[in-house]
N, C-alpha and C positions, 0 to 999 in steps of 0.2 A: 697110157705111161707112166710120163709124164710127172701125175695129178697123186701116185701110188706114194708115196713119203708122205701128201699130205694127208691125204685118206687113213694111213694107215696112224700120223702122228693123235691127228683130230683124233679117231677110234681112243687110243692110248688114255688121250684124255680129259674123254666123254666117262669111260671105266672107272680110272681114279678116281672123278669127278663123286661118278655115284657111290662109293667104296667108304671118299668121307665121308658122300653127307649119312650111308649109313649107322655108321661107328658114332655120328653126331647123333643121330635120332635116337644110341642103343644107348647113350649117355653114361656119367660117373656114378656109383654105391654113391647112396645118399649117406656125412657118417654119424649126422644123429647124437654131436658129439656138444657141445660150448665152448664157450674159452673158458681162463680156465677165468675164479671169482675172486677177481682184484680189482680192487678201483681205487689211488690211491690221488691226496690231494695236500695243501701244507697251509697249514694253520698256524699265521706268523713262525718263527721258529720253531713247530712242531711239525713232524711229517705223520699225516695219520691214511689208517688203510685199512679201507674197510674188508671186508672175511664174508664169503660167502658159502654157508652151511649146505643149502638147500631149499631145501620148500617140506614147508605139509599144507595139505589139502586140508581147510576149514569148510563149513559149508554155518558161514554167519548166519542165514535164519535164522537156526539151533541153538545154535548157541552164544549170540548177543541178547543184551539181557536192557528195558527200560526203553524198548523200544518195543515195534510191531511186525511182523514176519511182512505184512505190508507197505509197512515205511526203506525197511529193507532190500526191500526184493526190487523197489522203486528207486532206490538211491541203487543196486548194481547194476540194472539193467540203463544208468542213465551214465552209466563208468563201463558199458559193454563188460560186467562180469554176470557168471555166471553162479545157479546156485551153491556151487561150487571155486570156492578159490584159493590157486592156487602164493598161500604164505612164506615168504622171503623167511629167515634166518638168518641174521648176520649181525657176524660180532665186530672189534675196533682193534684196532692196533695201534700207538702212541711212541710216536722215540720221542722224545722229548729232546735228544744229544746226550741226556744221560741214562736217561730209560727206557728202555723199551717195555711195556702196559697194553695187557691183551681185558680190550673187554667182555665179556663173555666167550663162551667160548664153543656153541652151539650141545647140539644134540649126540655127535656120538652116532653107537645105537644103541638110541634109548629111544627114538620114534621111529623107523625104518627104510630105511633106501631107499627112500630122497629127500636124508639129511644126512651129514656126517661128514660134510666136507671142508671145512673148514684148517683141518692143521693140513690137510693133503693143498690149500690153499693159498696158508701161513707161509711155506716153505714154492709152492709157484711164486711171491711175489716178490722169492728172493730173502727171507729171511729164513732160520729154522728154531723149534722150538726150545729151543736148550740154552738159545740169548735170551729168552723172555725172562726178563724180571719178576716181575709183579705183576696179579691176573685181580682183574675186576670185577665183583659177580654183579650184575643190579640187581641180582636175587635163584631164587635157588630150585625153578623148575628144572627139569630135565631137557630141553632143549634150552638152558642156559652154560649149564655143567655139566653134561655128558661126557665134553671135549675135555675135561681133566683131565679122564681114562685113554689110555691103548693103552688095547692090548693086558691092559691087566696092568697095569701099573700110571704111574706119572708122568702124562704126556710134553709134561715143563717140569724138569726134575731138577732147578734153578730156580723157583720162579718160589718166592709169595704170596696168597693166596687171602685177598682180604674183600667183606660181606657183612654186611650191615650183625650186628650181635643180636638183633627180634628174631631176623629169618633161621642166625645158626641155631636160636634159644628152639622154634620151630622145630624146624627140617628134620635136624637131627640127633633128634627125641625117640628114641624106640617107643616112653607113655606116650606123648599127641601122637603116634602112629597110631596103634595100640586103640586110644577113640576113631577115628575117623572109622567112616566105611570102607568095606575092602575095596573098593571102587578107586578110591584115593588112596589104597599106602603102596601104592607103584610106587606115585609122587615121591616120594618121604624114604624108600629105596635105593630109587634112581642118587637124590642127592645125596642120603648116606654112602653111598658103592662108588660116588664123584670124590667127595667129602672131607672121608674117611680120614685115606690113605695119605694123603695133606695133611689132617689133626698129627695122627701116631709122631710122620716126621713133626714137628713142631714147627712148619712152614703154612698155618690157620692161623691170622689176629684180625680177627674181625675188633668195628668199632662200633659204636653209636652216634646215629642222625649225619649230624654234619663235622667234616673235619679234613684236614689240608691232606692229603695218602704220598705223596710226589709233587715238589716246587709245579703250580700254573694246571694239578687238577685236582678237585675234591668230587668229598663225598652231600649228598644230603638227603635228606629221611622224604621218602615218596608213601607213604606207604599206602595198603590200603588193593592192590594188586596182591601181594604176599601179607603176612608180617611186619618184615621189611625190607620191602623190596623199594630201592634205592635211584637215584639219579649219580651221573658222573657230570660236572663242568670242567671244560679242560678251553683254557685261557693261554693265548700268546699273543706277545706284540699287541694289545688290544681289541684283536679275534677270540671267538671265541665260537662252543661247542658244542650243546649242549646234552645226552646220551643217555635216551627216553628209556631205554630198555624195553618195558611193556607198559606203559605210559597209550597203548596204539598195538591195536590191532587188523581193525580192518580199513583202510583206508575214505576206500568210498564210502565208507557210511559215515565211521564219527569224526571227519574231519569238521562238518557241513551238523550232526550231532550230534556236537561233545560232550551229551547230559547217558552215550549209549554205553554199556556195560557189558561185562563177557560174565560167561557162568567161570570162567579158574578163574574171577577178586575170587578171592577170603574174605574182606569186608568193602562189597559195592558198592555205601556209600561213602566211607572214604577217599576209596577207587575212581569213583565218579569225583569225586572232591580235586583231588592231587590230576587228572587230565582236565581235568578246566582249566588249571592255577596254571596249570606247565604252557599246555594251549596260548591264551591268555597273553603271560610274560614275551612266550614266544613273538608273539605277534606284535607287543606293543614295545619287545629290544632289540631287533629286524638280526635277531643274534642265528648261526646256523644251528639246528634237531638234525639227530638220528633216528631213525629206531631200530628193532630188533626187526622188527616183521613190518615194515614197509622195503616196502618193491628196492630191491638193490641198485648203488647201495645204501638206499633207505637215508642219502645227504639232502637238508634242501633249510630252507626257509618256507615260514607258513605266514597268512597274510587274511585277516580279520576277511568277512564277508557276508553283511544280514549276522544272523544270529552262528553262526560256526564260521569257519575255517575254511584256505585252498591254501594245497599242498603245492610246494614252486623246485620241487629240484633242482642238484645242481645240476648244471655243462657239463661233458666232457670236457677235461683240461689237459692240455700239456704241466707240467712239474717243475716250476719256472723256480 
C-alpha cells in the first residue's frame, strides 16, 4: 500500500509522455508559403531594394540559341538543374534620398499565377506605390511592364515612366504589331495595355541611349534583346551597381558560355555582342550587377574564368 501513490504517479507520467509523443508524431500542417520577397542593401548613400515578382518556367534546351542542346544539358546538370528551370523575375527599387525609382515592374497578370507579386512585395518592404517618383523600363516585354497596371489602372499614380524611344517606337506601334506573326502579337498588346495609360496621362517620357535620369542613375543603350533594350548604372560614393535587364536569362549556361543567346532576342547577333561586353566590363570593373532573371535577389559580382565567367552572389547582410 505504501507504494500505491508512487505507482499511480508513474503511470500518469507514462501516459502523459505517450500522449505528447503521439501529438509530436502527428506534426503541424505544412504552410507552403515563402518569406516576403524583398532584399535590401546600401550602395553608398543609396538604398537598393530587390523585389521578387515570382518565377517563370523556362526550358533552356528549347529556348537558348548559338549553342547545342547537348552543351546546355551538360551545364544544367553541372548546376543541379533540370530541363525546366524556375527563373526569377526581379525588379529593383532605388531610394536616392530625393527620388524613389523603380526599375522594371514585373509581369502582373501577363504571365500566369507564378508571377505578379512585385507590388505586394514592394508594400511588404515598407513602401507604397504612390511614393514611387520614376519608373525605368529596361525593355517592354510583358514580364517587365505588366506591373505598371493594377486592376486596369496605373499602379503607380504619381510616377513618370521612362524607357528608350526605340523600344517605344517598336512595341507601341499598331502598324508594327500587325506585321509580326500572330504568336508574337501578345507581346505588343501587353506593352500597349501597360504603357498607354501613362502615355495618355502625359507621364511617359522616353530617352535615347545614354542619359542622366536622376543624379546618380544613368541609362545606357544595350540594344539587341529588343530594339531599345537599356541598362541602368547606379552610383553613389564610389560604389556602382549596373542593372542588366535581360542580358542574362539562364546563369548556369550563359556565364560559362557568354556567346549564348535566346529566342526572345529581337536581334540575336547584337544581343550577343551586348552580353559579352557587359560581362567583360563587370568582371574587369569589379562593380555589382543585378539581373532581372538571375536567382533572387539577383545581385552580385562576376569574375572571369577561362573563356567564361563565374557568378558570385551577394551575402545576406544587415543594413548599417
